[in-house]
N, C-alpha and C positions, 0 to 999 in steps of 0.2 A: 145722120150729122153732126160733125163737129163743129169748130170757129176756127179760124184764122185769126190774128193779130198782127199789127205791124206800128211800130213805133219807133218814131226818131227825133232827135235833136242834136244841135250845134255846140260842140265842147267850147267852152271860154279859154280851153289853151289844151296844147297836145298831152296825150296821156302821161308820158314821160317827162311834163312839168311837174314841179315840187308842188305846185298848186292842185294839180289833180292827184297827187299822192293817195288820199286816202280810198278816193272813187275807183280807182285804178288798181289797187290792193285787194280789193272787195269785190270785183269784177268778176272773176271767175267762180268764185264761192257762191256771190247770188245768181249767176247761170246754173250752178251744180243746184243747188236749193232749186231753183224751177224744172230743171230736170229730174228732182226727186218728189215734186210737187203732185198730188192726187190730181188726176186730170190733165195734164202732161202727155203730151204727144209723140212731138218733133220742133228742134228749133233750126231754124238755118246753119250749115257752117260757115264760118268766120271766112275761111278763104274766098267761098263763094257770093258772100256779102260785101266782103272788098272788094270782090271784081264786078259786082252788080253797082255798087255805090259810084268807081271808079268810071264804069263805063257810060253812065248819064250824068256825068261831068260833075257829079258832090265834091268837094275837099274832102280831105283828110279829116277835118274835126268834126266831120258829119258823123253820127255814130246813130246805128240802129238795129232792132232786133226783129225778125221774123218767126214767130211758132205757132203750131196747133194746139191747140186742149177741146176736152171733151164736151164741155160745157164753159158759157160765162161766168155761172159760178164758180167754178173751178180756177178761172184765169183772175178774178175778182179775188179770190181768199187768197190767190199767191200775190198779185199784186200788192194788197194793201193790210195783207196781217201778217207777211212774213220781213224778215230784214228788208225786202226789197221793198217794204212800204216804207222803211224809214229812211231810206236814202232817196224815194220818190219825194217824201218830205222836203226835200235838201236841194233838191236839183237845183235850184237859184245860185248855189255855190259852185255848181259847175259846167252849168246848159248856159246858153241866150236864152231870153225869152223868144218863144215865136209865136206870130200871129197865124191864127189858124189853128185847124188842128191838128194833134201829133200823133193819133191814134187814129187808127182803123181797122173796124172788125165785120170782117163777112164769111157765111157758111161756107164750108169746104165738108169733103167727105173725110173721112178720119184717115185713108192714107195718100192724101194731096199733099203736096213737099210746095207750095206756090214761092215762087222766088220773090227779091225786091223790088223787079220791075214790074209785078203783076200787082203787088201792094201797092206802089207808087201812084200807078193808074188808078183803082179803087180810090187811095187817097184823094188824089185829084175830083175825082167823082164826088166824094163826099165835100170837098170844098166848094164844087161848083151847084150842086144840087139837094145838098139837105141829106139829111139820112135815109137809106132804104135798105130792102132785103139786100140791094148790091156793096153797100157801103154803109159801117153806121158807127158808132162811138158805142160808149156806155149804152145799155140798156135799163 
């Protein structure tokens, strides 16, 4: 078994706004860092993610990532011990505060490539029922 994760947020400004420049300028590098990280398996394609978000009625300021990892430890190491962790500490500069969980994690087969819609269902489940094997946050 592997794990899938989805995290999301709502940006304060569009990515092309000068106030988002530092975040926008590093975004591709942080994605490449994830893809090179130990335990990384897969990340949803930006075009598919944008289509899924639009289909579900999210506005263009919504940002999300869906990815799969070998283990929770691999995901935690990338999240907190790389440049990603440095940007995570500064999310208030670029993202609105959100009520409820912004991260959901669930078990998957290593070959699975879940979409945002599945991830959203699991996040909704986590919000309504709390952590379970079906959907949880950091353990």
